[in-house]
Structure formats: structure tokens, C-alpha cells
MIVO-149452 format. One record per residue: residue number from 1; x, y, z of N, C-alpha, C in turn; chain. Coordinates in steps of 0.2 Angstrom, whole numbers, plus 5000, padded with zeros to 4 digits. Layout:
<atoms>
<atom num="NUM" n_x="X" n_y="Y" n_z="Z" ca_x="X" ca_y="Y" ca_z="Z" c_x="X" c_y="Y" c_z="Z" chaine="A"/>
...
</atoms>
This chain:
<atoms>
<atom num="1" n_x="5497" n_y="4732" n_z="6209" ca_x="5501" ca_y="4738" ca_z="6208" c_x="5508" c_y="4736" c_z="6204" chaine="A"/>
<atom num="2" n_x="5510" n_y="4740" n_z="6199" ca_x="5516" ca_y="4739" ca_z="6196" c_x="5521" c_y="4744" c_z="6197" chaine="A"/>
<atom num="3" n_x="5527" n_y="4743" n_z="6198" ca_x="5532" ca_y="4748" ca_z="6199" c_x="5535" c_y="4750" c_z="6192" chaine="A"/>
<atom num="4" n_x="5534" n_y="4756" n_z="6190" ca_x="5536" ca_y="4757" ca_z="6183" c_x="5541" c_y="4763" c_z="6183" chaine="A"/>
<atom num="5" n_x="5546" n_y="4762" n_z="6179" ca_x="5552" ca_y="4767" ca_z="6178" c_x="5552" c_y="4769" c_z="6171" chaine="A"/>
<atom num="6" n_x="5552" n_y="4776" n_z="6170" ca_x="5553" ca_y="4779" ca_z="6164" c_x="5560" c_y="4782" c_z="6163" chaine="A"/>
<atom num="7" n_x="5562" n_y="4782" n_z="6157" ca_x="5569" ca_y="4785" ca_z="6156" c_x="5569" c_y="4787" c_z="6149" chaine="A"/>
<atom num="8" n_x="5575" n_y="4791" n_z="6147" ca_x="5576" ca_y="4793" ca_z="6141" c_x="5574" c_y="4800" c_z="6139" chaine="A"/>
<atom num="9" n_x="5571" n_y="4804" n_z="6144" ca_x="5570" ca_y="4811" ca_z="6142" c_x="5576" c_y="4815" c_z="6142" chaine="A"/>
<atom num="10" n_x="5575" n_y="4821" n_z="6141" ca_x="5581" ca_y="4826" ca_z="6140" c_x="5579" c_y="4833" c_z="6137" chaine="A"/>
<atom num="11" n_x="5584" n_y="4837" n_z="6136" ca_x="5583" ca_y="4843" ca_z="6133" c_x="5585" c_y="4843" c_z="6126" chaine="A"/>
<atom num="12" n_x="5581" n_y="4844" n_z="6121" ca_x="5582" ca_y="4843" ca_z="6114" c_x="5580" c_y="4849" c_z="6111" chaine="A"/>
<atom num="13" n_x="5582" n_y="4850" n_z="6104" ca_x="5580" ca_y="4856" ca_z="6100" c_x="5574" c_y="4853" c_z="6096" chaine="A"/>
<atom num="14" n_x="5570" n_y="4858" n_z="6094" ca_x="5564" ca_y="4857" ca_z="6090" c_x="5567" c_y="4853" c_z="6083" chaine="A"/>
<atom num="15" n_x="5563" n_y="4848" n_z="6081" ca_x="5565" ca_y="4844" ca_z="6075" c_x="5569" c_y="4838" c_z="6077" chaine="A"/>
<atom num="16" n_x="5572" n_y="4837" n_z="6083" ca_x="5576" ca_y="4831" ca_z="6085" c_x="5571" c_y="4826" c_z="6087" chaine="A"/>
<atom num="17" n_x="5574" n_y="4820" n_z="6089" ca_x="5570" ca_y="4814" ca_z="6091" c_x="5572" c_y="4812" c_z="6097" chaine="A"/>
<atom num="18" n_x="5568" n_y="4808" n_z="6101" ca_x="5570" ca_y="4805" ca_z="6107" c_x="5566" c_y="4798" c_z="6108" chaine="A"/>
<atom num="19" n_x="5569" n_y="4794" n_z="6111" ca_x="5567" ca_y="4787" ca_z="6113" c_x="5566" c_y="4786" c_z="6120" chaine="A"/>
<atom num="20" n_x="5560" n_y="4786" n_z="6122" ca_x="5558" ca_y="4785" ca_z="6129" c_x="5557" c_y="4778" c_z="6131" chaine="A"/>
<atom num="21" n_x="5559" n_y="4775" n_z="6137" ca_x="5558" ca_y="4768" ca_z="6138" c_x="5555" c_y="4768" c_z="6145" chaine="A"/>
<atom num="22" n_x="5551" n_y="4763" n_z="6145" ca_x="5547" ca_y="4761" ca_z="6152" c_x="5548" c_y="4754" c_z="6153" chaine="A"/>
<atom num="23" n_x="5550" n_y="4752" n_z="6159" ca_x="5551" ca_y="4746" ca_z="6162" c_x="5548" c_y="4744" c_z="6168" chaine="A"/>
<atom num="24" n_x="5546" n_y="4738" n_z="6170" ca_x="5543" ca_y="4736" ca_z="6176" c_x="5541" c_y="4729" c_z="6176" chaine="A"/>
<atom num="25" n_x="5540" n_y="4727" n_z="6182" ca_x="5538" ca_y="4720" ca_z="6182" c_x="5532" c_y="4718" c_z="6179" chaine="A"/>
<atom num="26" n_x="5533" n_y="4713" n_z="6174" ca_x="5527" ca_y="4710" ca_z="6171" c_x="5524" c_y="4714" c_z="6165" chaine="A"/>
<atom num="27" n_x="5527" n_y="4719" n_z="6163" ca_x="5524" ca_y="4723" ca_z="6158" c_x="5523" c_y="4719" c_z="6151" chaine="A"/>
<atom num="28" n_x="5527" n_y="4714" n_z="6150" ca_x="5526" ca_y="4710" ca_z="6144" c_x="5519" c_y="4707" c_z="6144" chaine="A"/>
<atom num="29" n_x="5516" n_y="4706" n_z="6150" ca_x="5510" ca_y="4703" ca_z="6150" c_x="5504" c_y="4708" c_z="6152" chaine="A"/>
<atom num="30" n_x="5505" n_y="4714" n_z="6150" ca_x="5500" ca_y="4719" ca_z="6152" c_x="5499" c_y="4724" c_z="6146" chaine="A"/>
<atom num="31" n_x="5493" n_y="4726" n_z="6145" ca_x="5492" ca_y="4732" ca_z="6140" c_x="5495" c_y="4738" c_z="6143" chaine="A"/>
<atom num="32" n_x="5499" n_y="4742" n_z="6139" ca_x="5503" ca_y="4748" ca_z="6142" c_x="5501" c_y="4754" c_z="6138" chaine="A"/>
<atom num="33" n_x="5502" n_y="4760" n_z="6141" ca_x="5501" ca_y="4766" ca_z="6138" c_x="5506" c_y="4771" c_z="6140" chaine="A"/>
<atom num="34" n_x="5507" n_y="4776" n_z="6136" ca_x="5511" ca_y="4782" ca_z="6138" c_x="5506" c_y="4788" c_z="6138" chaine="A"/>
<atom num="35" n_x="5508" n_y="4792" n_z="6143" ca_x="5504" ca_y="4798" ca_z="6144" c_x="5509" c_y="4804" c_z="6145" chaine="A"/>
<atom num="36" n_x="5507" n_y="4810" n_z="6145" ca_x="5511" ca_y="4816" ca_z="6146" c_x="5507" c_y="4821" c_z="6149" chaine="A"/>
<atom num="37" n_x="5511" n_y="4825" n_z="6153" ca_x="5508" ca_y="4831" ca_z="6156" c_x="5512" c_y="4837" c_z="6155" chaine="A"/>
<atom num="38" n_x="5510" n_y="4842" n_z="6151" ca_x="5513" ca_y="4848" ca_z="6150" c_x="5512" c_y="4853" c_z="6156" chaine="A"/>
<atom num="39" n_x="5517" n_y="4858" n_z="6156" ca_x="5516" ca_y="4862" ca_z="6162" c_x="5509" c_y="4866" c_z="6162" chaine="A"/>
<atom num="40" n_x="5506" n_y="4866" n_z="6168" ca_x="5500" ca_y="4869" ca_z="6168" c_x="5494" c_y="4865" c_z="6165" chaine="A"/>
<atom num="41" n_x="5495" n_y="4859" n_z="6163" ca_x="5489" ca_y="4856" ca_z="6159" c_x="5488" c_y="4849" c_z="6163" chaine="A"/>
<atom num="42" n_x="5483" n_y="4846" n_z="6161" ca_x="5481" ca_y="4840" ca_z="6164" c_x="5485" c_y="4834" c_z="6160" chaine="A"/>
<atom num="43" n_x="5486" n_y="4829" n_z="6163" ca_x="5489" ca_y="4823" ca_z="6160" c_x="5485" c_y="4821" c_z="6154" chaine="A"/>
<atom num="44" n_x="5488" n_y="4819" n_z="6149" ca_x="5484" ca_y="4816" ca_z="6143" c_x="5487" c_y="4810" c_z="6140" chaine="A"/>
<atom num="45" n_x="5483" n_y="4806" n_z="6137" ca_x="5484" ca_y="4800" ca_z="6134" c_x="5489" c_y="4801" c_z="6127" chaine="A"/>
<atom num="46" n_x="5494" n_y="4798" n_z="6126" ca_x="5498" ca_y="4798" ca_z="6121" c_x="5497" c_y="4792" c_z="6116" chaine="A"/>
<atom num="47" n_x="5498" n_y="4786" n_z="6119" ca_x="5498" ca_y="4780" ca_z="6114" c_x="5498" c_y="4774" c_z="6119" chaine="A"/>
<atom num="48" n_x="5495" n_y="4769" n_z="6116" ca_x="5495" ca_y="4763" ca_z="6120" c_x="5497" c_y="4757" c_z="6115" chaine="A"/>
<atom num="49" n_x="5498" n_y="4751" n_z="6119" ca_x="5500" ca_y="4745" ca_z="6115" c_x="5497" c_y="4739" c_z="6119" chaine="A"/>
<atom num="50" n_x="5494" n_y="4735" n_z="6115" ca_x="5492" ca_y="4729" ca_z="6118" c_x="5497" c_y="4724" c_z="6120" chaine="A"/>
<atom num="51" n_x="5495" n_y="4718" n_z="6123" ca_x="5500" ca_y="4713" ca_z="6124" c_x="5503" c_y="4710" c_z="6118" chaine="A"/>
<atom num="52" n_x="5499" n_y="4710" n_z="6113" ca_x="5502" ca_y="4707" ca_z="6106" c_x="5505" c_y="4712" c_z="6102" chaine="A"/>
<atom num="53" n_x="5505" n_y="4719" n_z="6104" ca_x="5508" ca_y="4724" ca_z="6100" c_x="5504" c_y="4728" c_z="6096" chaine="A"/>
<atom num="54" n_x="5497" n_y="4727" n_z="6096" ca_x="5493" ca_y="4732" ca_z="6093" c_x="5493" c_y="4739" c_z="6096" chaine="A"/>
<atom num="55" n_x="5494" n_y="4744" n_z="6092" ca_x="5495" ca_y="4751" ca_z="6094" c_x="5489" c_y="4755" c_z="6093" chaine="A"/>
<atom num="56" n_x="5488" n_y="4760" n_z="6097" ca_x="5483" ca_y="4766" ca_z="6096" c_x="5486" c_y="4772" c_z="6098" chaine="A"/>
<atom num="57" n_x="5485" n_y="4778" n_z="6095" ca_x="5488" ca_y="4784" ca_z="6096" c_x="5482" c_y="4790" c_z="6097" chaine="A"/>
<atom num="58" n_x="5484" n_y="4795" n_z="6101" ca_x="5480" ca_y="4801" ca_z="6101" c_x="5480" c_y="4803" c_z="6094" chaine="A"/>
<atom num="59" n_x="5475" n_y="4805" n_z="6091" ca_x="5474" ca_y="4807" ca_z="6084" c_x="5479" c_y="4813" c_z="6082" chaine="A"/>
<atom num="60" n_x="5480" n_y="4818" n_z="6087" ca_x="5484" ca_y="4823" ca_z="6085" c_x="5491" c_y="4822" c_z="6085" chaine="A"/>
<atom num="61" n_x="5493" n_y="4816" n_z="6088" ca_x="5500" ca_y="4814" ca_z="6088" c_x="5502" c_y="4809" c_z="6083" chaine="A"/>
<atom num="62" n_x="5497" n_y="4806" n_z="6080" ca_x="5499" ca_y="4800" ca_z="6075" c_x="5504" c_y="4803" c_z="6070" chaine="A"/>
<atom num="63" n_x="5508" n_y="4799" n_z="6069" ca_x="5513" ca_y="4800" ca_z="6064" c_x="5520" c_y="4802" c_z="6066" chaine="A"/>
<atom num="64" n_x="5520" n_y="4806" n_z="6072" ca_x="5526" ca_y="4808" ca_z="6075" c_x="5528" c_y="4803" c_z="6081" chaine="A"/>
<atom num="65" n_x="5524" n_y="4799" n_z="6084" ca_x="5525" ca_y="4795" ca_z="6089" c_x="5524" c_y="4788" c_z="6087" chaine="A"/>
<atom num="66" n_x="5529" n_y="4784" n_z="6090" ca_x="5528" ca_y="4777" ca_z="6089" c_x="5529" c_y="4773" c_z="6095" chaine="A"/>
<atom num="67" n_x="5525" n_y="4769" n_z="6097" ca_x="5525" ca_y="4765" ca_z="6103" c_x="5527" c_y="4757" c_z="6101" chaine="A"/>
<atom num="68" n_x="5531" n_y="4754" n_z="6105" ca_x="5533" ca_y="4748" ca_z="6103" c_x="5536" c_y="4744" c_z="6109" chaine="A"/>
<atom num="69" n_x="5535" n_y="4737" n_z="6109" ca_x="5538" ca_y="4733" ca_z="6114" c_x="5545" c_y="4730" c_z="6112" chaine="A"/>
<atom num="70" n_x="5549" n_y="4729" n_z="6117" ca_x="5555" ca_y="4725" ca_z="6117" c_x="5554" c_y="4720" c_z="6122" chaine="A"/>
<atom num="71" n_x="5551" n_y="4714" n_z="6119" ca_x="5550" ca_y="4709" ca_z="6124" c_x="5556" c_y="4706" c_z="6128" chaine="A"/>
<atom num="72" n_x="5561" n_y="4706" n_z="6124" ca_x="5568" ca_y="4703" ca_z="6127" c_x="5570" c_y="4708" c_z="6133" chaine="A"/>
<atom num="73" n_x="5569" n_y="4714" n_z="6132" ca_x="5571" ca_y="4719" ca_z="6137" c_x="5566" c_y="4721" c_z="6142" chaine="A"/>
<atom num="74" n_x="5560" n_y="4718" n_z="6141" ca_x="5554" ca_y="4720" ca_z="6145" c_x="5553" c_y="4727" c_z="6146" chaine="A"/>
<atom num="75" n_x="5553" n_y="4730" n_z="6140" ca_x="5551" ca_y="4737" ca_z="6140" c_x="5546" c_y="4739" c_z="6135" chaine="A"/>
<atom num="76" n_x="5543" n_y="4745" n_z="6136" ca_x="5538" ca_y="4748" ca_z="6131" c_x="5541" c_y="4755" c_z="6130" chaine="A"/>
<atom num="77" n_x="5543" n_y="4756" n_z="6123" ca_x="5547" ca_y="4762" ca_z="6121" c_x="5542" c_y="4766" c_z="6117" chaine="A"/>
<atom num="78" n_x="5544" n_y="4773" n_z="6118" ca_x="5540" ca_y="4778" ca_z="6114" c_x="5545" c_y="4782" c_z="6110" chaine="A"/>
<atom num="79" n_x="5545" n_y="4781" n_z="6104" ca_x="5549" ca_y="4785" ca_z="6099" c_x="5546" c_y="4791" c_z="6097" chaine="A"/>
<atom num="80" n_x="5549" n_y="4797" n_z="6098" ca_x="5546" ca_y="4803" ca_z="6096" c_x="5550" c_y="4807" c_z="6091" chaine="A"/>
<atom num="81" n_x="5547" n_y="4808" n_z="6085" ca_x="5551" ca_y="4811" ca_z="6080" c_x="5549" c_y="4819" c_z="6079" chaine="A"/>
<atom num="82" n_x="5553" n_y="4823" n_z="6076" ca_x="5551" ca_y="4830" ca_z="6074" c_x="5548" c_y="4833" c_z="6080" chaine="A"/>
<atom num="83" n_x="5552" n_y="4833" n_z="6086" ca_x="5549" ca_y="4836" ca_z="6092" c_x="5548" c_y="4843" c_z="6091" chaine="A"/>
<atom num="84" n_x="5542" n_y="4845" n_z="6095" ca_x="5540" ca_y="4852" ca_z="6095" c_x="5540" c_y="4855" c_z="6102" chaine="A"/>
<atom num="85" n_x="5541" n_y="4862" n_z="6102" ca_x="5541" ca_y="4864" ca_z="6109" c_x="5535" c_y="4862" c_z="6113" chaine="A"/>
<atom num="86" n_x="5529" n_y="4861" n_z="6110" ca_x="5523" ca_y="4859" ca_z="6113" c_x="5523" c_y="4852" c_z="6116" chaine="A"/>
<atom num="87" n_x="5528" n_y="4848" n_z="6114" ca_x="5529" ca_y="4842" ca_z="6116" c_x="5532" c_y="4842" c_z="6123" chaine="A"/>
<atom num="88" n_x="5534" n_y="4847" n_z="6125" ca_x="5538" ca_y="4848" ca_z="6132" c_x="5533" c_y="4846" c_z="6138" chaine="A"/>
<atom num="89" n_x="5536" n_y="4842" n_z="6142" ca_x="5532" ca_y="4839" ca_z="6148" c_x="5535" c_y="4833" c_z="6151" chaine="A"/>
<atom num="90" n_x="5531" n_y="4831" n_z="6156" ca_x="5534" ca_y="4825" ca_z="6159" c_x="5530" c_y="4819" c_z="6156" chaine="A"/>
<atom num="91" n_x="5533" n_y="4814" n_z="6154" ca_x="5530" ca_y="4808" ca_z="6150" c_x="5530" c_y="4802" c_z="6155" chaine="A"/>
<atom num="92" n_x="5525" n_y="4799" n_z="6156" ca_x="5524" ca_y="4793" ca_z="6160" c_x="5521" c_y="4787" c_z="6156" chaine="A"/>
<atom num="93" n_x="5523" n_y="4781" n_z="6159" ca_x="5519" ca_y="4775" ca_z="6157" c_x="5515" c_y="4773" c_z="6162" chaine="A"/>
<atom num="94" n_x="5510" n_y="4769" n_z="6160" ca_x="5506" ca_y="4766" ca_z="6165" c_x="5502" c_y="4760" c_z="6161" chaine="A"/>
<atom num="95" n_x="5499" n_y="4756" n_z="6165" ca_x="5495" ca_y="4751" ca_z="6162" c_x="5489" c_y="4754" c_z="6158" chaine="A"/>
<atom num="96" n_x="5486" n_y="4750" n_z="6154" ca_x="5480" ca_y="4752" ca_z="6150" c_x="5474" c_y="4747" c_z="6151" chaine="A"/>
<atom num="97" n_x="5469" n_y="4749" n_z="6154" ca_x="5467" ca_y="4756" ca_z="6157" c_x="5472" c_y="4758" c_z="6163" chaine="A"/>
<atom num="98" n_x="5473" n_y="4764" n_z="6164" ca_x="5478" ca_y="4767" ca_z="6169" c_x="5476" c_y="4765" c_z="6176" chaine="A"/>
<atom num="99" n_x="5480" n_y="4764" n_z="6180" ca_x="5479" ca_y="4762" ca_z="6187" c_x="5483" c_y="4768" c_z="6191" chaine="A"/>
<atom num="100" n_x="5479" n_y="4771" n_z="6195" ca_x="5482" ca_y="4777" ca_z="6199" c_x="5488" c_y="4775" c_z="6203" chaine="A"/>
<atom num="101" n_x="5488" n_y="4768" n_z="6205" ca_x="5493" ca_y="4766" ca_z="6210" c_x="5500" c_y="4765" c_z="6206" chaine="A"/>
<atom num="102" n_x="5500" n_y="4765" n_z="6199" ca_x="5506" ca_y="4764" ca_z="6195" c_x="5510" c_y="4770" c_z="6193" chaine="A"/>
<atom num="103" n_x="5507" n_y="4776" n_z="6194" ca_x="5511" ca_y="4781" ca_z="6192" c_x="5518" c_y="4782" c_z="6195" chaine="A"/>
<atom num="104" n_x="5523" n_y="4783" n_z="6191" ca_x="5530" ca_y="4783" ca_z="6193" c_x="5532" c_y="4791" c_z="6193" chaine="A"/>
<atom num="105" n_x="5538" n_y="4792" n_z="6192" ca_x="5541" ca_y="4798" ca_z="6192" c_x="5541" c_y="4802" c_z="6185" chaine="A"/>
<atom num="106" n_x="5540" n_y="4798" n_z="6180" ca_x="5540" ca_y="4800" ca_z="6174" c_x="5547" c_y="4802" c_z="6171" chaine="A"/>
<atom num="107" n_x="5547" n_y="4804" n_z="6165" ca_x="5554" ca_y="4807" ca_z="6162" c_x="5552" c_y="4814" c_z="6159" chaine="A"/>
<atom num="108" n_x="5557" n_y="4818" n_z="6160" ca_x="5555" ca_y="4825" ca_z="6158" c_x="5558" c_y="4826" c_z="6151" chaine="A"/>
<atom num="109" n_x="5554" n_y="4829" n_z="6147" ca_x="5556" ca_y="4830" ca_z="6140" c_x="5555" c_y="4838" c_z="6139" chaine="A"/>
<atom num="110" n_x="5560" n_y="4841" n_z="6137" ca_x="5560" ca_y="4848" ca_z="6136" c_x="5563" c_y="4850" c_z="6129" chaine="A"/>
<atom num="111" n_x="5559" n_y="4853" n_z="6125" ca_x="5560" ca_y="4855" ca_z="6118" c_x="5561" c_y="4862" c_z="6117" chaine="A"/>
<atom num="112" n_x="5567" n_y="4864" n_z="6115" ca_x="5568" ca_y="4871" ca_z="6114" c_x="5567" c_y="4873" c_z="6107" chaine="A"/>
<atom num="113" n_x="5565" n_y="4879" n_z="6106" ca_x="5563" ca_y="4881" ca_z="6099" c_x="5570" c_y="4884" c_z="6096" chaine="A"/>
</atoms>
């Protein structure tokens, strides 16, 4: 089990950008991923990054989302560009594959039109 903490969410207007951050013990040595859950919907995969920095994205989000590691800070960050109201939701990080024991509180992203 890894204790993960997400941060960086907030209330923004459509078209703006946000950078979310995930930190936790040992994540530099784990494949990690970001997920999100919109109101009334199931949690979905957003992006993942391997230990060496190889990335993969949900096809529909490719181009607006960038996942990256900061090995010095022990974080996995998710940069979101050109935010849309449909990006509203709680964003979580977890290991990849996900472990149900690792879910944290997430960080809320709200995009106003």
C-alpha cells in the first residue's frame, strides 16, 4: 500500500490550464497513473507513466494532457491544457496497475464555462 496525496486542483474557467501533482512514498520506483471521476460517472483512466518516463494516454485526452515525473521532488504531475467543462471531476493518482488500497482523497477540478 502506498499513501498518495494529490494537489493542485481548483476552480478555473474553460480554456485555462492546471498542473496537478501527486506525491507519495516510493513513487519514483513505481509505474503511476492518473484517473478522474466526473460527477455521476465511473472513475476513468487518464494517463500513465512508467518508471523510466514512458507515457500513455486515454485516446480522447491525448494532446491536452501531459503526465511527467519530477524525480527530485518525488512527484508525478499532470498538466492539463485548454480545460473544458467536461474535465470537471475529482482527479486521483494511483499505481499502474491500480491498487484499490492506494486511493487517496483526490483533488477537485472544476471548470466553468
